C-alpha positions in Angstrom: 100.7 -65.4 19.3 97.3 -63.7 19.1 94.6 -65.7 20.9 91.4 -66.5 19.2 89.3 -64.1 21.2 91.4 -61.2 20.4 91.3 -62.1 16.7 87.5 -62.2 16.8 87.3 -58.8 18.5 89.6 -57.3 15.8 87.5 -58.9 13.0 84.2 -57.6 14.6 85.7 -54.1 14.8 86.7 -54.3 11.1 83.2 -55.5 10.3 81.6 -52.6 12.2 83.8 -50.1 10.3 82.9 -51.7 7.0 79.2 -51.5 7.9 79.7 -47.9 8.9 81.4 -47.1 5.6 78.7 -49.0 3.8 76.0 -46.9 5.5 77.9 -43.7 4.7 78.3 -44.8 1.2 74.6 -45.6 1.0 73.7 -42.2 2.4 76.0 -40.5 -0.1 74.5 -42.5 -2.9 71.0 -41.5 -1.8 72.2 -37.8 -1.6 73.7 -38.1 -5.1 70.5 -39.8 -6.4 68.4 -37.0 -4.8 70.6 -34.3 -6.3 70.5 -36.0 -9.7 66.7 -36.0 -9.4 66.7 -32.3 -8.4 69.1 -31.5 -11.3 66.7 -33.3 -13.7 63.8 -31.4 -12.2 65.7 -28.2 -12.7 66.6 -29.1 -16.2 63.0 -29.9 -16.9 62.0 -26.5 -15.4 64.7 -24.7 -17.5 63.5 -26.5 -20.6 59.9 -25.5 -19.8 60.9 -21.9 -19.1 62.9 -21.8 -22.4 59.9 -23.1 -24.3 57.7 -20.5 -22.6 60.2 -17.8 -23.4 60.3 -18.9 -27.0 56.6 -19.0 -27.1 56.4 -15.5 -25.6 59.0 -14.3 -28.1 56.9 -15.7 -31.0 53.8 -14.0 -29.6 55.7 -10.7 -29.2 57.0 -11.0 -32.8 53.4 -11.8 -34.0 52.0 -8.8 -32.1 54.8 -6.5 -33.4 54.1 -7.7 -36.9 50.4 -7.1 -36.4 51.0 -3.7 -35.0 53.2 -2.8 -38.0 50.4 -4.0 -40.3 47.8 -2.0 -38.4 50.1 1.1 -38.5 50.5 0.6 -42.3 46.8 0.1 -42.8 46.0 3.2 -40.7 48.6 5.2 -42.7 46.9 4.0 -45.9 43.5 4.9 -44.6 44.6 8.3 -43.5 46.1 8.9 -47.0 42.9 7.8 -48.6 40.8 10.1 -46.3 43.1 13.0 -47.0 42.9 12.4 -50.7 39.1 12.1 -50.6 38.8 15.2 -48.5 41.0 17.1 -51.0 39.0 15.8 -53.9 35.7 16.6 -52.2 36.9 20.1 -51.4 38.0 20.7 -55.0 34.5 19.8 -56.1 32.8 22.0 -53.5 35.2 24.9 -54.3 34.3 24.6 -58.0 30.7 25.0 -57.1 31.6 28.4 -55.5 33.3 29.7 -58.7 30.8 32.6 -59.0 30.6 33.4 -55.3 32.2 36.3 -53.5 32.5 37.9 -50.1 32.8 41.6 -49.3 34.8 42.3 -46.0 35.3 45.3 -43.9 31.7 46.8 -43.6 30.3 48.4 -40.4 28.2 46.1 -38.2 25.2 48.3 -38.8 25.0 47.1 -42.4 22.1 44.7 -43.2 20.3 43.4 -46.2 18.6 46.7 -46.9 22.0 48.2 -47.8 23.2 45.6 -50.3 21.8 47.2 -53.4 23.4 50.6 -52.6 26.8 48.9 -51.7 26.9 46.8 -54.9 25.9 49.6 -57.2 28.5 51.9 -55.7 31.2 49.2 -55.9 30.3 48.8 -59.6 30.6 52.5 -60.1 34.1 52.6 -58.4 35.3 49.8 -60.7 33.5 50.9 -63.8 31.7 47.5 -63.9 27.9 47.3 -63.7 26.6 45.3 -60.7 22.8 44.9 -60.3 20.5 42.6 -58.3 19.4 40.9 -61.5 22.9 39.6 -62.0 22.9 37.8 -58.7 21.7 34.3 -57.8 21.8 35.2 -54.1 23.2 37.8 -51.8 22.9 38.5 -48.1 24.6 40.3 -45.2 25.8 38.7 -42.0 28.0 39.6 -39.1 31.4 38.1 -38.5 31.9 35.8 -35.5 32.5 38.7 -33.0 29.8 40.9 -34.6 32.4 43.6 -35.0 31.8 44.0 -38.8 29.5 42.8 -41.5 30.2 40.6 -44.5 28.2 40.5 -47.7 28.1 37.0 -49.3 26.9 36.8 -52.9 26.8 34.6 -56.0 26.7 35.8 -59.6 24.5 34.1 -62.2 27.0 34.7 -65.0 30.3 33.0 -65.0 33.3 35.3 -65.3 31.7 38.4 -63.9 33.3 37.9 -60.5 36.7 37.5 -62.1 36.3 40.8 -64.0 35.4 42.6 -60.8 38.4 41.1 -58.9 40.7 42.0 -61.8 39.4 45.6 -61.9 39.9 45.8 -58.1 43.5 44.6 -58.4 44.2 47.0 -61.2 42.8 50.0 -59.2 45.5 52.1 -57.7 43.5 53.3 -54.7 41.6 51.0 -52.4 37.8 51.3 -52.0 36.8 52.7 -48.7 33.5 52.3 -46.8 32.6 56.0 -47.3 33.1 55.5 -51.1 30.2 53.0 -51.3 28.0 53.6 -48.2 26.2 56.4 -46.5 25.2 55.1 -43.1 24.3 57.1 -40.0 26.3 56.0 -36.9 29.1 54.5 -39.0 31.3 57.6 -39.2 34.2 55.8 -37.5 34.4 53.5 -40.5 35.2 56.5 -42.8 38.5 55.9 -44.7 38.5 52.2 -43.8 39.3 49.8 -46.7 36.9 47.1 -47.9 38.1 43.9 -49.6 36.4 41.6 -52.1 37.5 37.9 -52.0 36.5 34.6 -53.5 34.1 32.6 -51.3 36.0 29.7 -49.8 34.8 26.4 -48.4 35.4 25.8 -44.7 38.1 23.3 -45.6 39.9 25.9 -47.8 39.4 28.6 -45.1 41.0 26.3 -42.6 44.0 25.5 -44.9 44.6 29.2 -45.5 44.4 30.0 -41.7 46.7 27.2 -40.8 49.2 28.2 -43.5 49.4 31.7 -42.1 49.4 30.7 -38.4 52.2 28.0 -38.8 54.3 29.8 -41.4 56.7 31.4 -39.0 58.4 33.3 -41.7 59.2 30.3 -43.9 57.3 31.6 -46.9 57.1 35.3 -47.9 53.7 35.0 -49.7 50.6 33.0 -48.7 47.4 33.9 -50.5 44.2 32.6 -52.2 43.5 32.8 -55.9 40.4 31.4 -57.6 39.7 29.3 -54.6 43.3 27.8 -54.5 45.6 28.2 -51.5 49.1 29.2 -52.7 52.5 29.8 -51.1 55.7 31.2 -52.4 59.1 31.2 -50.8 60.0 34.5 -52.4 59.6 36.6 -55.6 61.6 34.2 -57.7 60.2 30.9 -56.5 57.3 29.0 -58.0 54.0 29.0 -56.2 53.0 25.8 -54.3 49.3 24.9 -54.2 48.2 23.5 -50.8 45.5 20.9 -51.0 45.6 19.2 -47.6 46.7 19.7 -44.0 49.2 16.8 -44.2 50.8 18.3 -47.3 51.1 21.6 -45.5 52.8 19.9 -42.5 55.2 18.1 -44.8 56.2 21.3 -46.6 56.8 23.2 -43.3 58.9 20.3 -42.0 61.0 20.5 -45.2 61.5 24.3 -44.7 62.4 24.5 -41.0 
């Protein structure tokens, strides 16, 4: 039979074990509680980050929408500018309806030679040309000063067209020595002159760009009555070029 002392020792041991278990349980409870708090903090952080991400996504969407609107607005502005440039150029070109340019003259030519040159061109074309028919006329060098141009404007509407038509109908070109006697310009003997419509700078640029960027797409590129025209071949219809954007679109369609 177990004595009373031994019983008390056993009960004390059991009590200590229970106390140890209770402490372990309390510690685990605290750890679990701390983990739950951390999890809640993490959940709060994730929720906050999610909200921030949604906010950023909304801002990005707003920025993209604004960019699209700005791009559309810029495209519309560009189209308006192109249309206005084309309309202004048409008006300016119409003001040059009676104006002409003579190309291919020696650099020694100056204003003192204009009367002789115009008179002789008229003789070659069987079309009278005199100073009294002109509103203005002057000689100037080209950019490189390698030749001279004569720029003039007729008072009478239609006279320039008659001259250009006669020139087109003429079988043989007009050469420098047909219209000019000039000492020191013998090397220009036999060199052909040309008479063209006076173009605005905008139209000159269009014509130059069309020829530079053509790359064989169109067989014919020319100017007629101040208009810039292109034809794919002999059987196709001419296309009038009125803007740089239109020219780029046409070349993109005919790569």
